[in-house]
C-alpha positions, 0 to 999 in steps of 0.5 A: 488519514486513517489506515483504511483510507490510505489502503484504499487510495493505494489500490486506486493508484495501482489500478490506475497507474500499473497497467501502462507502467508495468508494460515498461522493460524489467517490470513485467515477468508474465507472458500470459496476457488477455487479448482484449481490453485495457489490460492487453499486453500489460499485467495479467489479471492475477498480477493486477489483483496481487499488486493492488493488495500489495500497494494497499499494504505499502500505503501503510508503510510510512506510518511505521514511525507511529507505534500506535498506528495500525501497522505497528499492531499488525504482527504484535511485538514484532511490528511494534518494536520495528515501529519504535525503532523507525520512529526514533530514527525518522524523528517521530511521526510524520518525519522522514517516512512521510516524504518523497525521499522515503517513497523513492528509497523504499521503492528502489530498495524493494525493486532490488530485493525482488530481483536479487533475493527471492526469499526476502521478496517473498517475506516482503510480499507476505508482510504487505498482504498482511498489512493490507488486510489489517488496514481494511479491518479484516479480523474479529472485533475486540479480539486481538489474538483472533484477528491476528490468526484470521490475518495470518490464515488469509495472508497465507491463503492469498499468497498461495493463490498468487503462487498458483497463478504464477504471479511474477513480482518484477513490479513489486518495487513499483507497487511499494513506491506508489503505495508510499507516495499515495500515503504522503499525498493523502496526509498532505491533504489533512490539516497537519500536512507532511514534510514532502521534501525532507530533510527540509522541515517545510510542511506541505499542507492545504491552505485556508485550513481546509485539510481533512480532519483524520477520523472524522465524519467526512473521512469515514462517511463520505470519502471512504465510500467514494474511494470504494466505489472508485475501486469497483469502477476501476476494477471493471474497467481494467478487467472486463474485456471490451 
């Protein structure tokens, strides 16, 4: 799947799963709840939005194994070199990073980071916001430097807003794990499939060659708009008091 499709599925998964999951112990730092509606006693609205953006960015992380992917171009040579290293370690594109083991490991690792090293947590948050913006196409068409500057400016702005709203990040590992898992699920629905149970080499792929062809008309003209409409509906459901 393309980057923006992965990002949209990450948002949908977060909006659908986060409120009940974030009510679990150790995953909720906020004491500011709305009193009515589906969000009662779960995340604050600011945390819900922050988590959706971060989960969208996390849904790009498995493609760190692909130096030509969107994620590898986000922060220029830094992310490109990181992608080259990850690709070598994981055995190439759609290897170890496209597995259940990777989603669980990076989710748990991020949860530990968020609760142990505040600076590392903040760097992770900024990185994932930038990845999300890149994935949905924020920037100036045909202008790499200009797009990077726009991305950096908007990333800094969003991070500042989240700080002003006292967003807590005890749920950060959950968002990252969900985002990575949605990437794996999405790529399992393409014609190439994924090694979900890595290190086993067996790939999970849809039968009868009905997998989605990446970047073709169905994904861009039908799937992406449907996902966008679903996001609007979920936001209304989560945030509008009833």
